[in-house]
C-alpha positions in Angstrom: 135.0 153.8 161.1 135.6 150.2 160.9 138.0 147.8 159.0 136.2 144.7 157.7 138.1 141.7 157.3 139.4 140.5 160.6 137.8 143.4 162.6 133.9 142.7 161.9 134.2 139.6 159.9 136.4 136.5 159.6 136.9 135.6 156.2 140.3 133.7 156.7 141.8 134.9 153.5 145.1 133.0 152.9 147.3 136.0 152.4 150.3 133.8 151.9 148.7 131.9 149.0 147.5 135.1 147.7 151.0 136.8 147.8 152.5 133.7 146.2 150.1 133.7 143.2 150.7 137.5 142.7 154.7 137.1 142.8 154.3 134.2 140.3 152.4 136.7 138.1 155.0 139.3 138.6 157.6 136.8 137.3 155.2 135.6 134.5 155.3 139.2 133.4 158.9 139.3 133.3 160.1 140.8 136.4 162.0 139.5 139.3 159.7 138.9 142.1 162.0 139.1 144.9 162.2 142.9 145.3 158.4 142.8 145.7 158.3 140.0 148.4 158.3 142.3 151.4 155.4 144.4 149.9 151.6 144.2 151.0 149.8 143.0 148.3 148.0 146.0 146.8 151.3 147.9 146.9 153.2 144.9 145.1 150.7 145.1 142.3 150.9 148.7 142.0 154.8 149.0 142.1 155.2 145.8 139.7 152.6 147.7 137.1 154.5 150.9 137.5 157.8 149.1 136.0 155.7 147.8 133.0 154.6 149.7 130.1 151.2 150.4 128.4 149.3 147.3 127.5 151.5 145.0 129.5 150.9 146.9 132.8 147.2 146.8 132.1 147.1 143.2 131.3 149.2 142.5 134.5 147.0 144.7 136.6 143.8 143.1 135.3 145.1 139.6 135.8 146.3 140.4 139.4 142.9 141.9 140.3 141.2 138.9 138.9 143.2 136.7 141.2 142.5 138.9 144.3 138.8 139.0 143.6 138.6 135.3 143.2 140.4 134.6 146.5 138.5 137.2 148.3 135.2 136.1 147.2 136.0 132.6 147.9 137.1 133.4 151.5 133.9 135.9 152.0 131.6 132.9 151.0 132.9 131.1 154.1 133.2 134.1 156.5 131.0 135.0 159.5 130.8 137.9 161.8 133.3 138.3 164.5 131.7 137.5 167.9 129.9 140.6 169.1 130.3 142.6 166.0 126.6 142.8 165.4 125.9 143.7 168.8 128.4 146.4 168.8 127.2 147.9 165.6 123.7 147.7 166.9 124.5 149.6 170.0 126.4 152.3 168.0 123.5 152.7 165.7 121.0 152.9 168.7 123.3 155.7 170.4 123.1 157.8 167.1 126.7 157.0 166.0 127.2 156.9 162.3 129.1 153.8 161.1 131.3 153.5 158.2 133.3 150.6 156.8 136.6 151.1 154.9 138.2 148.0 153.4 141.1 147.0 151.2 138.8 144.1 149.9 137.1 144.2 146.7 133.5 145.4 146.4 132.1 141.8 145.5 133.8 140.3 148.6 133.0 143.1 151.0 129.2 143.1 150.2 129.1 139.3 150.4 130.6 139.4 153.8 128.3 142.0 155.0 125.2 140.0 153.5 126.4 136.7 155.0 127.2 138.5 158.4 124.1 140.8 158.6 126.2 143.6 159.3 125.2 147.1 158.4 126.7 150.4 158.1 125.8 153.9 156.6 128.7 153.7 154.1 131.0 151.0 152.8 134.1 152.1 150.8 136.1 149.2 149.0 139.3 149.6 147.5 137.5 150.1 144.0 135.8 153.2 145.5 138.8 155.2 146.0 142.1 156.1 144.1 144.3 155.2 147.1 143.2 152.5 149.4 144.0 152.6 153.2 146.4 153.2 155.0 146.3 156.2 152.7 144.2 158.9 154.6 142.0 159.6 151.5 140.1 156.5 152.0 139.1 157.3 155.4 138.6 160.9 154.6 136.1 160.1 151.9 134.1 157.9 154.0 134.0 160.6 156.7 133.0 163.1 154.2 130.2 161.0 153.1 129.0 160.5 156.5 129.3 164.4 157.5 131.7 163.5 160.1 134.8 165.8 160.8 138.1 163.6 161.3 138.5 164.9 164.9 135.2 163.5 165.8 135.8 160.0 164.4 137.6 156.8 165.6 139.0 154.1 163.4 138.9 150.6 164.6 141.1 148.2 162.8 
């Protein structure tokens, strides 16, 4: 199992800019952004939305996801495979090892990164493919189940 961004591909997502945009969105939707400043971005979005009601929470989440996707896709357009990534995956595939990729990136950015880099895996699970993205174990467990691999027979490379 592999993480994608920073492990197999370099997309150079500007996480500081991304977080600043999401924090500004939190403030725009009437919440104090300061309590969320130390959160990872996906958790920040989820926790802020949980404090909102109904349509306001849905609108906030949709707007946040649009910001995330735009920045991730833009970064993926300029991404490339990490040195040696294609060779490592080819050697693993040749040895009969099943390869899975689990990423917190959106599907559009993940598949663009894979197309541009030439990387291949038997399964790719993005944040849209799971209810709880990693580090929640269900993300990895779903990928392993799809591959028919027991967790004790797997390794995760981050």
